C-alpha positions as CSV (number, residue, x, y, z in Angstrom):
1,M,56.6,78.4,40.4
2,V,57.5,81.4,42.2
3,S,55.4,84.5,42.6
4,S,56.1,88.5,43.3
5,R,53.9,88.2,46.5
6,E,56.0,85.2,47.7
7,L,59.3,87.2,47.3
8,I,57.8,90.1,49.0
9,K,56.8,88.3,52.0
10,I,60.3,86.7,52.2
11,N,62.1,90.2,51.9
12,L,59.7,91.6,54.7
13,K,61.7,89.1,57.0
14,H,65.0,90.5,55.8
15,G,64.1,94.2,56.8
16,G,63.4,95.3,53.3
17,S,60.6,96.8,51.2
18,I,59.7,96.9,47.5
19,I,60.9,99.7,45.6
20,N,60.7,98.4,41.9
21,K,57.8,96.1,41.4
22,S,58.5,96.0,37.6
23,N,61.8,94.6,38.2
24,L,60.5,91.8,40.5
25,D,57.6,91.1,38.2
26,Y,60.0,90.7,35.0
27,A,62.3,88.3,37.1
28,V,59.4,86.1,38.2
29,E,58.1,85.9,34.6
30,R,61.3,84.8,33.2
31,A,62.1,82.3,36.1
32,N,58.6,80.9,35.9
33,N,59.1,80.4,32.0
34,E,62.2,78.7,32.1
35,K,61.9,74.8,32.2
36,N,65.4,74.3,33.5
37,L,65.7,74.9,37.4
38,Y,69.2,76.2,37.4
39,R,68.4,78.8,34.5
40,S,65.4,79.7,36.1
41,N,67.0,80.3,39.5
42,A,69.7,82.4,37.7
43,Y,66.9,84.8,36.4
44,L,66.0,85.1,40.0
45,I,69.4,85.9,41.2
46,R,69.8,88.4,38.4
47,G,66.3,90.0,38.8
48,I,66.7,90.5,42.8
49,V,70.5,90.7,43.3
50,V,71.6,92.8,40.2
51,G,68.1,94.5,39.7
52,H,67.6,95.6,43.2
53,P,63.8,95.6,43.3
54,F,63.7,95.9,47.0
55,F,65.2,98.7,49.5
56,D,67.2,96.2,51.5
57,G,67.9,92.6,51.9
58,N,67.7,91.6,48.0
59,K,70.9,89.0,48.4
60,S,69.1,87.5,51.5
61,T,65.8,87.4,49.6
62,A,67.6,86.1,46.4
63,S,69.6,83.6,48.4
64,E,66.6,82.1,50.5
65,I,63.9,81.6,47.6
66,V,66.9,79.8,45.5
67,L,67.9,77.5,48.1
68,K,64.4,76.7,49.0
69,R,63.7,75.9,45.3
70,F,66.8,73.6,45.0
71,E,65.9,72.0,48.4
72,K,62.4,70.8,46.9
73,Q,64.2,69.2,44.1
74,K,66.5,67.7,46.4
75,I,69.4,69.9,45.0
76,K,72.0,70.4,47.8
77,C,74.2,73.7,47.8
78,N,77.8,74.2,49.0
79,E,76.5,76.8,51.4
80,E,80.0,78.7,51.8
81,R,80.6,78.7,48.0
82,F,77.0,79.8,47.4
83,S,77.1,82.8,49.9
84,K,80.3,83.8,48.5
85,G,79.3,83.6,45.1
86,I,75.9,85.6,45.3
87,I,78.2,88.4,47.1
88,K,80.6,88.3,44.0
89,I,77.7,88.4,41.5
90,A,76.6,91.6,43.5
91,K,80.1,93.2,43.4
92,L,80.5,92.6,39.9
93,N,76.7,93.5,38.9
94,E,76.8,90.1,36.6
95,S,74.1,90.0,34.4
96,N,74.8,87.2,32.0
97,I,72.5,84.4,32.6
98,N,74.7,81.9,31.3
99,K,77.5,82.8,33.7
100,I,75.1,82.7,36.5
101,T,73.8,79.4,35.4
102,R,77.0,77.7,35.4
103,R,78.2,79.1,38.9
104,L,74.9,77.6,40.2
105,M,75.6,74.2,38.6
106,R,79.2,74.3,40.4
107,W,77.8,75.3,43.8
108,C,74.6,73.3,43.9
109,T,74.2,69.5,43.1
110,K,71.7,66.5,43.4
111,K,71.8,64.6,46.5
């Protein structure tokens, strides 16, 4: 489970501030209702990277929470591919959850 409060706290470290709490709350709700961790993290990435609930630090915030959640489940990500992929999702404004999920599955695997 992840909370909006936790994400706001992470974002503060990256120099941001909340500008659209409803976008953030929606992303958190979708992520928490999803049983599959990859798909759950895809909702967080879409909601934060594409939805821009923060003034600044959206990609950094999404990356930190997703990597943290994967690490808890002993899933290791290729950090270079992950970082480049998050930037690409932002540039493309990628909102397709299935595509984001498939990308995560390529970048991050069980240890």
